[in-house]
Backbone as CSV, one residue per row, in Angstrom:
resi,resn,N_x,N_y,N_z,CA_x,CA_y,CA_z,C_x,C_y,C_z
1,UNK,90.169,-17.013,-20.512,88.548,-17.910,-20.815,87.884,-18.982,-19.522
2,UNK,87.017,-17.817,-19.596,85.877,-18.469,-18.360,85.140,-19.103,-19.120
3,UNK,84.484,-20.881,-18.812,83.517,-21.478,-19.381,82.019,-21.317,-18.616
4,UNK,80.725,-21.472,-19.439,79.725,-21.183,-18.409,79.453,-22.600,-17.701
5,UNK,78.718,-22.123,-16.521,78.672,-23.257,-15.624,77.792,-24.756,-16.121
6,UNK,76.246,-23.699,-17.250,75.811,-24.753,-17.777,75.645,-25.556,-18.267
7,UNK,77.204,-25.130,-19.039,77.293,-26.329,-20.466,78.611,-27.666,-20.069
8,UNK,78.640,-27.483,-18.695,79.494,-29.236,-17.874,78.429,-29.729,-17.421
9,UNK,78.875,-30.708,-17.540,78.517,-32.230,-16.778,79.156,-32.080,-15.508
10,UNK,78.129,-32.788,-14.648,78.673,-33.395,-13.876,80.197,-34.218,-13.610
11,UNK,80.806,-34.852,-14.680,82.274,-35.212,-14.160,83.169,-33.981,-15.244
12,UNK,82.631,-32.632,-15.207,83.409,-31.298,-15.471,83.401,-31.616,-17.226
13,UNK,82.743,-32.283,-18.165,83.158,-32.283,-19.630,82.414,-31.296,-20.150
14,UNK,82.878,-30.560,-20.867,81.698,-29.743,-21.601,80.761,-30.787,-22.498
15,UNK,80.108,-30.018,-22.816,78.571,-30.153,-24.239,79.497,-30.656,-25.179
16,UNK,80.395,-29.832,-25.253,81.161,-30.056,-26.418,82.248,-31.201,-27.039
17,UNK,82.900,-31.376,-25.377,83.810,-32.175,-26.016,82.891,-33.572,-25.440
18,UNK,81.732,-33.478,-24.959,81.046,-35.127,-24.989,80.201,-35.222,-26.890
19,UNK,80.089,-34.251,-27.399,79.910,-34.576,-28.696,80.337,-34.999,-29.473
20,UNK,81.769,-34.603,-29.039,82.985,-34.951,-30.298,83.250,-36.384,-29.744
21,UNK,82.987,-36.684,-27.844,83.787,-37.633,-27.518,82.999,-38.314,-28.124
22,UNK,81.307,-38.151,-28.675,80.278,-39.624,-29.449,80.695,-39.799,-30.764
23,UNK,80.702,-38.563,-31.476,80.895,-38.957,-33.004,82.220,-39.911,-32.835
24,UNK,83.707,-39.774,-32.174,84.586,-40.187,-32.144,84.260,-41.418,-32.291
25,UNK,83.573,-42.139,-31.068,83.583,-43.489,-31.324,82.223,-44.290,-31.966
26,UNK,81.755,-43.774,-32.665,80.404,-43.825,-33.347,81.528,-44.455,-34.474
27,UNK,82.447,-43.401,-35.160,83.407,-43.624,-36.129,84.631,-44.828,-35.911
28,UNK,85.509,-45.131,-35.196,85.985,-45.864,-34.163,85.305,-47.246,-34.338
29,UNK,83.809,-47.134,-34.168,82.788,-48.413,-34.480,82.513,-48.628,-35.950
30,UNK,82.129,-47.727,-36.903,81.749,-47.638,-37.899,83.900,-48.059,-38.472
31,UNK,84.457,-47.868,-38.308,85.508,-48.834,-38.878,85.626,-49.622,-38.799
32,UNK,85.851,-50.319,-38.083,85.702,-51.856,-36.840,84.495,-53.322,-37.997
33,UNK,83.473,-51.973,-38.785,82.428,-52.962,-38.726,82.866,-52.731,-40.188
34,UNK,83.578,-52.530,-41.332,83.733,-51.725,-42.750,83.900,-53.583,-43.524
35,UNK,84.719,-54.515,-42.612,85.069,-55.608,-43.280,83.984,-56.109,-43.153
36,UNK,83.072,-56.452,-42.004,81.850,-56.870,-41.664,80.827,-56.400,-43.056
37,UNK,81.064,-55.292,-43.621,79.517,-54.950,-44.036,80.248,-55.657,-45.729
38,UNK,81.540,-55.145,-45.724,81.577,-55.405,-47.139,81.261,-57.119,-47.502
39,UNK,81.666,-57.762,-46.763,81.394,-59.471,-47.012,79.527,-59.685,-46.373
40,UNK,79.036,-58.861,-45.359,77.783,-59.143,-45.906,77.177,-58.320,-46.607
41,UNK,77.392,-57.658,-47.519,76.999,-57.147,-48.570,77.042,-58.268,-50.219
42,UNK,78.305,-59.112,-49.480,78.770,-60.079,-50.939,77.967,-61.038,-50.143
43,UNK,77.408,-61.296,-49.190,76.695,-62.495,-48.708,75.429,-62.143,-49.477
44,UNK,74.833,-60.748,-49.268,73.312,-60.572,-49.681,73.121,-60.508,-50.974
45,UNK,74.344,-60.184,-51.635,74.248,-60.516,-53.347,73.531,-62.086,-53.433
46,UNK,74.331,-63.192,-52.977,74.329,-64.445,-52.769,73.321,-64.748,-53.320
47,UNK,72.961,-64.101,-51.849,71.319,-64.523,-51.412,70.552,-63.663,-52.047
48,UNK,70.392,-62.793,-52.123,69.616,-62.490,-53.612,69.518,-63.418,-54.991
49,UNK,70.413,-63.216,-55.522,70.374,-64.293,-56.602,70.190,-65.493,-56.076
50,UNK,70.270,-66.160,-55.057,69.778,-68.087,-54.634,68.676,-67.827,-54.627
51,UNK,67.721,-66.361,-54.169,66.419,-66.368,-53.332,65.913,-66.345,-54.904
52,UNK,66.230,-65.643,-55.422,65.434,-65.526,-56.864,65.555,-66.908,-58.510
53,UNK,66.577,-67.060,-58.115,67.242,-68.680,-59.101,66.306,-69.782,-58.657
54,UNK,66.664,-69.799,-57.160,66.010,-71.654,-56.562,64.301,-71.742,-56.957
55,UNK,63.972,-70.667,-56.733,62.398,-70.631,-57.200,61.809,-70.951,-58.424
56,UNK,63.153,-69.985,-59.076,62.342,-69.935,-60.908,62.639,-71.841,-61.448
57,UNK,63.883,-71.742,-60.793,64.550,-73.354,-61.691,63.694,-74.239,-61.078
58,UNK,62.864,-74.843,-59.793,61.944,-75.975,-59.465,60.888,-75.242,-60.010
59,UNK,60.629,-73.903,-60.026,59.404,-74.305,-60.542,59.647,-74.974,-62.077
60,UNK,60.383,-74.645,-62.997,60.607,-74.553,-64.406,61.080,-76.651,-64.749
61,UNK,61.317,-77.141,-63.665,61.727,-78.753,-62.735,60.476,-79.174,-62.889
62,UNK,59.114,-78.540,-62.510,58.262,-78.709,-61.425,57.687,-79.218,-63.167
63,UNK,57.510,-78.031,-63.843,56.850,-77.885,-65.420,57.290,-78.653,-66.128
64,UNK,58.539,-78.691,-66.523,58.803,-79.981,-67.378,58.330,-81.472,-67.100
65,UNK,58.650,-82.102,-65.928,57.885,-83.279,-65.216,56.269,-82.867,-65.260
66,UNK,55.785,-81.975,-64.996,54.118,-81.786,-65.780,53.678,-82.265,-66.334
67,UNK,55.135,-81.483,-67.451,54.209,-81.283,-69.466,54.812,-82.946,-69.512
68,UNK,55.462,-83.716,-69.020,56.153,-85.102,-69.491,54.670,-85.725,-68.921
69,UNK,54.342,-85.965,-68.059,53.328,-86.769,-67.223,52.100,-86.306,-67.960
70,UNK,51.207,-85.102,-68.171,50.530,-84.635,-68.199,50.085,-83.846,-69.156
71,UNK,50.046,-84.010,-70.116,50.423,-83.317,-71.410,48.698,-82.590,-71.630
72,UNK,49.025,-81.281,-71.435,47.179,-80.670,-72.195,47.952,-79.590,-73.483
73,UNK,46.695,-78.831,-73.496,47.328,-77.376,-74.063,47.558,-76.794,-73.281
74,UNK,48.046,-76.419,-72.257,48.921,-75.383,-71.556,49.824,-75.975,-71.222
75,UNK,51.004,-75.050,-71.063,52.284,-75.172,-71.114,52.497,-75.143,-68.982
76,UNK,52.502,-76.128,-69.160,53.005,-75.971,-67.699,54.437,-75.760,-67.097
77,UNK,55.332,-75.861,-67.642,56.306,-75.348,-67.728,56.846,-74.193,-67.360
78,UNK,56.207,-73.331,-68.653,55.919,-71.949,-68.994,55.236,-71.184,-67.145
79,UNK,54.087,-71.494,-67.100,53.388,-71.480,-66.441,54.010,-71.022,-64.799
80,UNK,54.507,-72.146,-64.355,55.347,-72.358,-62.672,57.133,-71.735,-63.399
81,UNK,57.738,-71.327,-64.288,58.178,-70.515,-63.893,58.179,-69.640,-63.623
82,UNK,57.552,-68.762,-64.685,56.615,-67.043,-64.182,56.810,-67.421,-62.638
83,UNK,55.835,-68.266,-62.139,55.174,-68.849,-60.483,56.364,-68.293,-59.729
84,UNK,57.351,-68.926,-60.124,58.908,-69.494,-59.395,59.791,-68.110,-59.108
85,UNK,59.739,-67.549,-61.041,60.192,-66.233,-61.012,59.694,-64.938,-60.053
86,UNK,58.418,-65.223,-60.083,57.183,-63.878,-59.147,57.889,-64.353,-57.492
87,UNK,57.093,-64.872,-57.095,57.821,-65.955,-55.223,59.599,-65.242,-55.551
88,UNK,60.320,-65.751,-56.798,61.831,-65.434,-55.889,62.428,-64.031,-56.011
89,UNK,60.998,-63.479,-56.819,61.526,-61.765,-56.764,61.002,-61.195,-55.249
90,UNK,60.036,-61.678,-54.913,58.758,-61.051,-54.156,60.225,-61.386,-52.363
91,UNK,60.651,-62.351,-52.483,61.896,-63.081,-51.384,62.752,-62.633,-51.245
92,UNK,63.237,-61.937,-52.953,64.419,-61.352,-52.657,63.682,-60.005,-52.360
93,UNK,63.402,-59.447,-52.501,62.493,-57.823,-52.163,62.109,-57.688,-50.479
94,UNK,61.750,-58.962,-50.301,61.500,-59.565,-48.702,62.704,-59.025,-47.876
95,UNK,64.073,-59.972,-48.018,64.792,-59.987,-47.453,66.010,-58.765,-47.691
96,UNK,65.626,-58.119,-49.049,66.021,-56.717,-49.083,65.592,-55.929,-48.066
97,UNK,64.766,-55.331,-48.058,63.833,-54.852,-47.068,64.209,-54.704,-45.882
98,UNK,64.551,-56.025,-45.302,64.827,-56.424,-43.919,65.755,-56.091,-43.717
99,UNK,67.207,-56.257,-44.666,68.236,-55.912,-44.123,68.421,-54.294,-44.491
100,UNK,67.933,-53.500,-45.593,67.273,-51.971,-45.153,67.004,-51.571,-44.002
101,UNK,66.263,-52.307,-43.172,65.519,-51.586,-41.970,66.978,-51.692,-40.758
102,UNK,67.178,-53.333,-40.961,68.201,-53.286,-39.862,69.830,-52.017,-40.290
103,UNK,70.027,-51.698,-41.063,71.106,-50.756,-41.979,70.592,-49.213,-40.991
104,UNK,69.660,-49.209,-41.503,69.022,-47.720,-41.202,68.079,-47.707,-39.410
105,UNK,68.078,-49.389,-39.137,68.042,-49.000,-37.216,68.654,-48.198,-36.894
106,UNK,70.145,-48.626,-35.606,71.289,-47.545,-35.449,70.824,-46.690,-35.844
107,UNK,70.724,-46.067,-36.978,71.401,-44.334,-36.980,69.866,-43.852,-36.805
108,UNK,68.779,-44.222,-36.926,67.632,-43.795,-36.116,67.742,-43.243,-34.726
109,UNK,68.228,-44.317,-34.115,68.623,-44.911,-32.817,69.668,-43.277,-32.904
110,UNK,70.431,-43.274,-33.697,72.173,-42.200,-33.055,71.243,-41.063,-33.303
111,UNK,70.416,-40.468,-33.949,69.692,-39.163,-34.010,68.646,-39.301,-33.351
112,UNK,68.093,-39.795,-32.054,67.169,-39.286,-30.816,67.770,-38.418,-30.092
């Protein structure tokens, strides 16, 4: 079988063998990072949970303190609880979007 000289690189490898080599290298790299991906996924779940829970609890605590020291017609607890929840959800969305960009960035570079 004769090969087309246009499909050979400078080192004598064919275009097909280069593609196979690249795919094999990506597969090996992906297998190395499986455990890292699992742990980073668990860490991300914890980060998202705490990024919502902490501002919500801090808002509720501050609201309780304000209600005890400065009583009024409106509930500071309810308002600051809702504000903390909204802030926490925004914070969680920010972190998830950032991680999503980092995950898909290498895929976009490989497709170029």
